[in-house]
C-alpha positions in Angstrom: 0.0 0.0 0.0 1.4 3.4 -1.0 1.7 6.0 1.8 0.1 9.3 1.1 2.0 12.4 2.1 2.3 16.1 1.2 3.5 16.5 -2.3 4.0 12.9 -3.2 3.3 12.0 -6.9 0.4 9.7 -7.7 -0.2 7.5 -10.7 -3.7 8.8 -11.4 -2.5 11.4 -14.0 -4.5 14.1 -12.3 -4.4 17.6 -13.7 -3.0 20.0 -11.1 -4.9 22.9 -12.7 -8.2 21.0 -12.4 -7.4 20.3 -8.7 -6.7 23.9 -8.0 -10.0 24.9 -9.7 -11.9 22.3 -7.6 -10.3 23.8 -4.4 -11.3 27.3 -5.6 -14.9 26.3 -6.3 -15.1 24.5 -2.9 -13.8 27.5 -1.0 -16.2 29.8 -2.9 -19.2 27.4 -2.2 -18.3 27.0 1.5 -16.7 30.1 3.1 -16.0 28.1 6.2 -13.1 26.4 4.3 -11.3 29.8 4.3 -11.5 30.3 8.1 -9.2 28.1 10.1 -10.6 29.2 13.4 -14.2 28.3 12.4 -13.0 25.0 10.9 -11.3 24.1 14.3 -14.5 25.0 16.2 -16.7 23.0 13.8 -14.3 20.0 14.0 -14.4 20.1 17.8 -18.2 20.3 17.7 -18.5 17.2 15.6 -15.8 15.4 17.5 -17.8 16.0 20.7 -20.8 14.4 19.1 -18.7 11.3 18.1 -18.7 9.7 21.5 -21.4 7.6 23.1 -20.6 8.8 26.6 -21.0 12.4 25.6 -24.3 11.7 23.7 -25.6 10.0 26.9 -24.6 13.1 29.0 -26.5 15.3 26.5 -29.5 13.1 27.0 -29.4 13.4 30.7 -29.0 17.2 30.6 -32.0 17.3 28.2 -34.2 16.3 31.1 -32.9 19.0 33.4 -29.8 20.9 34.5 -27.7 19.0 37.0 -24.6 19.3 39.1 -21.6 17.0 38.5 -22.4 14.7 41.3 -25.9 14.1 39.9 -24.5 13.6 36.4 -21.9 11.1 37.7 -24.6 9.1 39.5 -27.0 9.1 36.6 -24.4 8.3 34.1 -22.9 5.6 36.3 -19.4 6.8 35.5 -16.3 7.9 37.2 -16.1 11.5 38.4 -12.9 12.2 36.3 -14.4 10.6 33.2 -17.6 12.5 33.4 -15.7 15.8 34.1 -13.5 15.2 31.1 -16.5 14.7 28.8 -18.4 17.6 30.3 -15.4 19.8 29.6 -15.3 18.9 26.0 -19.1 19.4 25.7 -18.7 22.8 27.3 -15.8 23.9 25.2 -17.8 23.3 22.0 -20.9 25.1 23.3 -23.2 22.1 23.6 -23.3 22.4 27.4 -23.3 25.6 29.5 -22.1 25.8 33.1 -22.5 28.2 36.0 -21.3 28.3 39.6 -23.8 28.1 42.4 -21.9 28.4 45.6 -19.4 25.5 45.6 -21.3 23.6 42.9 -21.1 23.8 39.2 -24.4 23.4 37.5 -24.5 22.1 33.9 -27.3 22.7 31.4 -27.9 21.8 27.8 -27.6 24.5 25.2 -31.0 23.7 23.9 -30.8 26.1 20.9 -27.7 24.5 19.6 -29.0 21.0 20.2 -32.2 21.7 18.3 -30.4 23.5 15.5 -28.4 20.4 14.7 -31.0 17.8 15.7 -28.4 16.3 18.0 -30.8 14.2 20.1 -33.4 13.5 17.4 -33.9 10.0 16.0 -33.4 10.1 12.2 -33.9 7.6 9.5 -31.0 9.0 7.6 -28.3 7.9 10.0 -27.1 4.5 11.0 
């Protein structure tokens, strides 16, 4: 199997000008491809959704806001594991948190969840 890397030549006889034109068309069609910061945020968002534990946590928080001890109990997970996954969900905006005394309360970002149909069952997937 041939390893693919940066400027390695391929045997497909591709036309470099055609490839540049495709890239130009793609970046014109999808402005996001020109913005590295937005691309990183979008990738983090979809990476966060690519984990069963995190999807389960989103489901729990869809019922009501919860503190970490409630989430750990309901998820039947280790505190450190749940905290790690909540951090990732918070960083990408799927979950919001606020301090109440010595507790951190987590809540679902319902607008973002609805916008992307994150918790909806769909016949188009899997």
